[in-house]
C-alpha positions in Angstrom: 78.5 121.5 115.2 78.1 121.7 111.4 81.6 123.0 111.2 82.8 120.0 113.2 81.0 117.5 111.0 82.5 119.1 107.9 86.0 119.1 109.5 85.7 115.5 110.5 84.6 114.4 107.1 87.5 116.3 105.5 89.9 114.8 108.0 88.5 111.4 107.2 88.9 112.0 103.5 92.6 112.9 104.2 93.1 109.7 106.1 91.4 107.6 103.4 93.6 109.2 100.8 96.8 108.7 102.9 97.9 105.7 100.9 97.7 107.6 97.6 99.1 110.8 99.0 101.6 109.9 101.7 102.3 113.5 102.7 98.7 114.5 103.2 98.0 116.0 106.6 95.5 114.2 108.8 95.5 116.8 111.6 93.7 120.1 111.7 95.5 122.3 114.2 94.1 125.6 112.9 92.8 128.2 115.4 89.3 127.3 114.3 89.9 123.5 114.8 91.4 124.2 118.2 88.4 126.3 119.2 86.0 123.7 118.1 87.9 121.0 119.9 87.9 123.1 123.1 84.1 123.4 122.8 83.6 119.7 122.2 85.9 118.8 125.1 84.2 121.1 127.5 80.7 119.7 126.6 81.9 116.1 127.1 81.9 116.3 130.9 78.1 117.1 130.8 77.6 114.0 128.6 79.5 112.0 131.2 77.2 113.1 134.0 74.2 112.3 131.8 75.5 108.8 130.9 77.1 107.7 134.2 75.8 110.1 136.9 77.9 112.4 139.0 80.9 110.2 139.5 84.5 111.2 140.0 87.2 108.9 138.5 90.4 108.3 140.3 93.7 107.9 138.3 93.6 104.7 136.3 89.8 104.3 136.4 87.4 104.2 133.6 83.7 103.7 132.9 82.4 101.8 129.9 78.8 101.0 128.8 77.5 99.1 125.9 76.2 101.2 123.0 74.9 99.4 119.9 77.2 99.6 116.9 74.2 100.9 114.9 74.4 104.1 117.0 77.0 105.5 114.6 80.7 105.9 114.1 83.2 106.1 117.0 85.2 109.2 117.9 87.5 110.0 120.8 87.3 113.4 122.6 90.2 114.3 124.9 90.0 117.1 127.6 93.4 118.2 128.6 91.9 120.4 131.4 89.9 117.5 132.9 92.6 114.8 132.1 89.8 112.6 130.7 89.2 110.8 127.4 85.7 110.2 126.2 84.6 107.7 123.6 81.4 108.2 121.6 79.5 106.0 119.3 77.4 108.3 117.2 75.9 110.8 119.7 76.0 108.4 122.6 78.8 108.6 125.1 80.1 105.0 125.5 83.1 105.4 127.8 85.3 107.8 129.8 88.7 107.3 131.3 91.3 109.2 133.2 94.4 110.1 131.2 97.9 111.5 131.5 99.0 113.9 128.8 102.1 115.9 128.0 104.0 117.9 130.5 104.8 121.6 129.9 107.3 121.8 127.1 106.2 118.5 125.7 102.6 119.5 125.3 100.0 117.2 123.8 98.8 118.9 120.6 95.2 120.3 120.4 92.9 120.3 117.4 91.1 117.7 115.3 93.1 114.5 114.4 92.4 111.0 113.1 94.0 107.7 114.0 96.7 107.3 111.4 98.0 103.9 112.4 97.6 101.3 115.1 99.9 98.6 116.6 99.1 96.4 119.6 102.7 96.8 121.0 104.9 99.6 120.0 108.2 100.6 121.5 109.2 104.3 121.5 112.1 105.1 119.1 112.6 108.5 120.9 112.3 107.6 124.6 114.4 104.6 125.7 112.4 101.9 123.9 109.5 102.7 126.3 106.5 100.4 125.8 103.4 101.8 124.2 100.8 99.1 124.4 97.7 99.4 122.1 99.2 102.4 120.4 97.0 104.5 118.1 99.0 107.2 116.4 97.4 110.6 115.6 100.2 112.6 114.0 103.5 112.3 112.1 105.6 113.0 115.2 104.7 109.8 117.1 102.0 111.2 119.4 99.6 108.4 120.2 96.8 107.2 122.5 98.3 104.2 124.4 98.2 102.3 127.6 100.6 103.5 130.3 101.3 105.1 133.7 98.2 107.1 134.6 98.8 109.3 137.7 95.8 111.6 136.8 97.9 114.6 135.8 100.2 115.5 132.8 103.3 113.2 132.9 104.0 112.1 129.3 106.2 113.3 126.5 103.1 114.4 124.6 101.2 111.1 124.2 97.8 110.5 125.7 98.3 107.7 128.3 95.3 105.6 129.1 94.6 103.0 131.7 95.8 99.7 130.2 92.5 97.8 130.2 90.7 100.9 128.7 93.4 101.2 126.0 92.9 97.5 125.1 89.1 98.0 124.8 89.5 101.3 122.9 91.9 99.6 120.4 89.1 97.1 119.5 86.4 99.7 118.7 88.5 102.2 116.7 90.1 102.0 113.3 92.4 104.0 111.1 90.4 107.2 110.4 88.6 107.4 113.7 88.4 111.1 114.7 90.4 112.2 117.8 89.4 115.6 119.1 91.8 117.2 121.6 90.7 120.3 123.5 92.3 122.3 126.2 
């Protein structure tokens, strides 16, 4: 966990310096970062059971509970295996939602990222002007967390699709620099 804290602070420093250094990377896709992201993602399901009980979410569903802002900074943890996204405030799990990630060949990247930019309604430049509501971009290639079709299995071009109502709420509690940890 100490390595994760150091990594997140470094990633945050990169994001904060992005205006001065436009080519600075804000993603850590090293083997170590991917391994740490896998560990964090696998632990998140246990946090879900502790926070919300043993509940199974159907595609398009989410759970959200109030956690005081004083609990700490927000971060998003994505589990590709579970097709779930988790939102933490400090050490407290605040929310969990079903997701739809990239199909084989258009895989969602794994590692430690940070929100690079946000827009309430974006249209894809690559994929037929497809709507990407409440888009939060995590890399330079256009991969984003956003509202969209959520069948409960991988079905995107690499983005992390969220239930629309969840995407809207998430958009209000995150900012540029919010860590996004994506594990297999």
